[in-house]
C-alpha positions as CSV (number, residue, x, y, z in Angstrom):
1,M,-7.8,-48.2,-4.1
2,S,-8.5,-51.7,-3.0
3,Q,-8.5,-52.9,-6.6
4,N,-5.5,-54.5,-8.4
5,S,-2.5,-52.3,-7.4
6,N,-0.8,-53.3,-10.6
7,Q,-3.5,-51.8,-12.8
8,L,-2.2,-49.2,-15.3
9,F,-4.1,-46.1,-16.3
10,S,-3.7,-44.3,-19.5
11,I,-2.7,-40.6,-19.4
12,G,-6.3,-39.6,-20.1
13,Q,-7.6,-41.8,-17.3
14,F,-5.0,-40.6,-14.8
15,A,-5.6,-37.0,-15.7
16,S,-9.3,-37.4,-15.3
17,M,-8.9,-39.1,-11.8
18,H,-7.0,-36.0,-10.6
19,H,-9.2,-33.4,-12.4
20,I,-6.3,-32.0,-14.5
21,N,-5.6,-31.7,-18.2
22,K,-3.5,-34.5,-19.7
23,K,-1.2,-31.8,-21.2
24,T,-0.1,-31.1,-17.6
25,L,1.0,-34.7,-17.2
26,M,2.8,-34.5,-20.5
27,W,4.6,-31.3,-19.4
28,Y,5.6,-32.8,-16.0
29,D,7.0,-35.8,-17.9
30,E,9.0,-33.5,-20.3
31,I,10.6,-31.5,-17.5
32,G,11.3,-34.6,-15.4
33,L,9.1,-33.7,-12.5
34,F,6.7,-36.6,-12.7
35,K,7.2,-39.5,-15.2
36,P,4.8,-42.3,-16.0
37,A,5.4,-45.7,-14.6
38,V,5.4,-47.3,-18.1
39,V,6.0,-45.9,-21.6
40,R,5.0,-48.4,-24.3
41,E,6.8,-48.8,-27.6
42,N,4.1,-46.8,-29.3
43,G,4.8,-43.9,-26.9
44,Y,1.7,-44.3,-24.8
45,R,2.1,-43.3,-21.1
46,Y,0.7,-45.3,-18.2
47,Y,0.4,-44.6,-14.5
48,T,-0.2,-46.7,-11.4
49,Y,-2.2,-46.2,-8.2
50,Q,0.9,-45.7,-6.2
51,Q,1.7,-42.6,-8.2
52,C,-1.5,-40.9,-7.2
53,Y,0.0,-39.7,-3.9
54,T,3.1,-38.2,-5.5
55,L,1.0,-36.4,-8.1
56,E,-1.4,-35.0,-5.4
57,T,1.6,-33.8,-3.5
58,I,2.9,-32.0,-6.6
59,L,-0.5,-30.5,-7.3
60,M,-0.8,-29.3,-3.7
61,L,2.6,-27.6,-3.8
62,R,1.8,-26.0,-7.2
63,E,-1.5,-24.7,-5.7
64,L,0.7,-23.0,-3.1
65,N,2.7,-21.3,-5.9
66,I,5.8,-23.2,-5.1
67,S,8.2,-23.2,-8.1
68,I,8.9,-26.2,-10.2
69,P,12.6,-26.4,-9.2
70,E,11.7,-26.3,-5.5
71,I,9.1,-29.1,-6.1
72,Q,11.7,-31.1,-8.0
73,S,14.1,-30.8,-5.1
74,F,11.5,-31.8,-2.6
75,I,10.4,-34.8,-4.6
76,E,14.0,-36.0,-4.9
77,H,14.6,-35.7,-1.2
78,R,11.2,-35.9,0.3
79,S,10.6,-36.7,3.9
80,A,8.3,-35.6,6.7
81,A,10.9,-33.1,7.8
82,S,11.4,-31.6,4.4
83,L,7.7,-31.3,3.8
84,Q,7.3,-29.6,7.2
85,T,10.0,-27.1,6.2
86,V,8.3,-26.3,2.8
87,L,4.9,-25.8,4.4
88,S,6.3,-23.7,7.3
89,E,8.0,-21.4,4.8
90,K,4.9,-21.1,2.7
91,A,2.7,-20.4,5.8
92,E,5.1,-17.5,6.7
93,E,4.9,-16.2,3.1
94,I,1.1,-16.3,3.2
95,D,1.1,-14.4,6.5
96,H,3.2,-11.7,4.9
97,T,0.9,-11.6,1.8
98,I,-2.2,-11.4,4.0
99,K,-0.6,-8.5,6.0
100,H,0.3,-6.7,2.7
101,F,-3.2,-7.0,1.2
102,T,-4.7,-6.0,4.5
103,Q,-2.7,-2.8,4.3
104,I,-3.8,-2.3,0.6
105,K,-7.4,-2.8,1.6
106,K,-7.1,-0.3,4.4
107,A,-5.4,2.2,2.1
108,L,-8.1,1.8,-0.6
109,I,-10.8,2.4,2.0
110,Q,-9.0,5.5,3.1
111,Q,-8.6,6.7,-0.5
112,K,-12.3,6.0,-1.2
113,Q,-13.4,7.8,1.9
114,G,-11.2,10.8,1.0
115,L,-12.7,10.9,-2.5
116,E,-16.2,10.8,-1.1
117,N,-15.4,13.6,1.3
118,L,-13.8,15.6,-1.5
119,Q,-17.1,15.7,-3.4
120,T,-19.0,17.1,-0.5
121,I,-16.6,19.7,0.9
122,D,-17.9,23.3,1.3
123,L,-14.7,25.1,0.2
124,S,-16.0,28.4,1.6
125,S,-16.5,27.1,5.1
126,I,-14.3,27.6,8.1
127,S,-14.9,25.2,10.9
128,L,-13.6,23.6,14.0
129,I,-12.6,19.9,13.9
130,E,-11.0,17.4,16.4
131,K,-7.8,15.7,15.3
132,S,-5.8,12.9,16.9
133,E,-2.0,13.1,17.2
134,Q,-0.1,12.3,14.0
135,K,3.5,11.8,13.2
136,L,4.8,13.7,10.2
137,V,8.1,13.1,8.3
138,I,9.7,16.6,8.1
139,L,12.1,18.1,5.6
140,R,13.5,21.4,6.9
141,N,15.7,24.2,5.4
142,I,13.3,24.7,2.5
143,K,13.6,28.5,2.1
144,G,14.4,29.6,-1.4
145,I,14.2,26.2,-3.1
146,S,12.5,25.9,-6.5
147,P,9.3,23.8,-7.1
148,E,11.4,21.3,-8.9
149,E,13.8,20.9,-6.0
150,E,10.8,20.7,-3.6
151,T,9.3,17.8,-5.7
152,E,12.6,16.0,-5.8
153,L,13.1,16.3,-2.0
154,L,9.6,15.0,-1.3
155,L,9.8,12.1,-3.7
156,N,13.2,11.1,-2.4
157,E,11.8,11.0,1.2
158,A,8.6,9.3,0.0
159,H,10.6,6.4,-1.5
160,R,12.0,5.6,1.9
161,H,8.5,4.4,2.9
162,K,7.3,1.5,0.8
163,E,3.7,2.1,1.9
164,Y,3.4,5.6,0.4
165,R,2.1,4.5,-3.0
166,M,-0.9,2.7,-1.5
167,Y,-2.0,5.8,0.3
168,G,-1.0,8.4,-2.2
169,I,1.7,11.0,-1.5
170,L,0.1,13.2,1.1
171,Y,2.4,16.1,1.6
172,G,2.3,19.7,2.7
173,S,3.9,22.7,4.3
174,M,4.1,24.4,7.7
175,I,4.0,28.1,8.6
176,P,4.3,29.3,12.2
177,T,1.1,30.9,13.4
178,S,3.2,33.8,14.7
179,S,4.1,34.5,11.1
180,L,0.4,34.5,10.1
181,Y,-0.3,37.1,12.8
182,R,2.4,39.2,11.2
183,H,0.9,38.6,7.8
184,D,4.1,36.9,6.7
185,F,2.3,34.3,4.6
186,D,5.4,33.0,2.9
187,D,7.4,32.1,6.0
188,Y,7.3,28.3,5.3
189,Q,9.5,26.4,7.8
190,A,9.2,22.8,6.6
191,F,7.7,20.4,4.2
192,F,6.0,17.3,5.6
193,L,4.9,13.9,4.4
194,K,2.0,11.9,5.9
195,V,2.8,8.2,5.7
196,P,0.0,6.5,7.7
197,E,1.6,3.0,8.1
198,A,5.2,3.8,8.2
199,E,7.6,3.2,11.1
200,I,9.0,6.7,11.4
201,T,12.2,6.9,13.3
202,K,13.8,10.2,12.3
203,N,12.9,13.6,11.1
204,I,9.7,13.4,13.1
205,H,7.3,16.2,13.9
206,I,4.3,15.5,16.1
207,Q,1.2,17.2,14.9
208,P,-0.6,17.5,18.2
209,A,-4.1,16.2,19.0
210,G,-6.7,18.7,19.8
211,T,-9.2,21.2,18.2
212,Y,-8.2,22.7,14.9
213,L,-9.5,25.5,12.7
214,C,-10.0,23.9,9.3
215,A,-10.4,25.8,6.0
216,Y,-9.8,25.2,2.3
217,C,-8.3,27.2,-0.6
218,R,-9.0,26.4,-4.2
219,G,-6.6,27.4,-6.9
220,S,-2.9,28.2,-7.1
221,W,-0.8,29.0,-4.1
222,D,-1.0,32.8,-4.7
223,K,-4.6,32.6,-3.4
224,L,-3.4,31.4,0.0
225,P,-2.6,34.8,1.5
226,Q,-6.1,36.1,1.0
227,R,-7.5,32.9,2.6
228,Y,-5.3,33.4,5.6
229,R,-6.6,36.9,6.0
230,E,-10.1,35.4,6.1
231,I,-9.0,32.8,8.6
232,L,-7.5,35.5,10.9
233,E,-10.7,37.6,10.6
234,Y,-12.8,34.5,11.5
235,A,-10.5,33.7,14.5
236,A,-10.7,37.3,15.8
237,N,-14.5,37.4,15.4
238,H,-14.8,34.1,17.4
239,Q,-12.2,35.0,19.9
240,I,-10.0,32.0,18.8
241,E,-6.2,32.1,19.3
242,L,-4.2,30.2,16.8
243,V,-1.1,28.3,18.0
244,D,1.7,26.1,16.7
245,Y,1.7,25.9,12.9
246,A,-0.7,26.1,10.0
247,Y,-0.5,22.7,8.3
248,E,-1.2,23.0,4.5
249,T,-2.0,19.7,2.7
250,G,-2.9,19.2,-1.0
251,I,-5.8,16.8,-1.0
252,N,-6.8,16.3,-4.6
253,E,-3.7,16.2,-6.8
254,M,-4.5,12.7,-8.0
255,V,-7.8,13.8,-9.7
256,I,-7.1,17.3,-11.2
257,G,-5.9,18.5,-14.5
258,S,-4.9,22.0,-13.7
259,V,-3.6,24.1,-10.8
260,E,-6.9,26.1,-10.8
261,E,-8.6,23.0,-9.4
262,Y,-6.0,22.4,-6.7
263,I,-7.5,22.3,-3.2
264,T,-5.3,23.0,-0.2
265,Q,-6.6,22.0,3.2
266,I,-5.5,24.3,6.0
267,E,-5.5,23.0,9.6
268,I,-4.4,25.2,12.5
269,P,-4.5,24.2,16.2
270,I,-6.4,26.6,18.5
271,K,-5.4,27.4,22.1
272,K,-7.3,25.4,24.6
């Protein structure tokens, strides 16, 4: 810019210099954000070299998704301090956005892995697996409630955790193993929600780390008692003692059209 600093540029020339459409400059003029240095009687707009820096600042702030009113306020009162404030606020916002999308990516990977596993499950198998400790959100006093009331309770609790939609609503029920041994397969003590990224501070149940017996049941819930009988027989044959609770989790609700396709995963800790 060592040429004549008084040189004027047409709107087309100035737009071309900054790699934008001249309609953008016309709009900025109309809303009072960035006006040409000269407007001739014929209505033609002209700009100067000195205006390049102001326009580049505006374009930079627009690229950061800063609103027009915020940019107008900054341009009217611009200083090093005010620009530092704007950029600091934007950097903090970007950090928050990165964290949010990192969580979304993690959730998508988990969902994808779950769907891949779903397609290879042997539903007839009973196996032993290792699990790490997990915090569950618990809803107690569930005896005698209807399916509608159950759904309302679970959704009300789920909405307390903003992350739950990313991961899907993973929920289930708990039966004491002592009840299983009595063949009381309807003795549900609590519902639970699995919210992987939530900061859980109340209504917490710790699902302990350790070795679990894992089995699956396909179809409606009235098929669960027979599956539990098979689990008890397997445990007896392999001299396995079941402890704590049986944790039932629905694992395919997002991808089924009828209850006959529903898959319940059953996990029960075994005595060490």
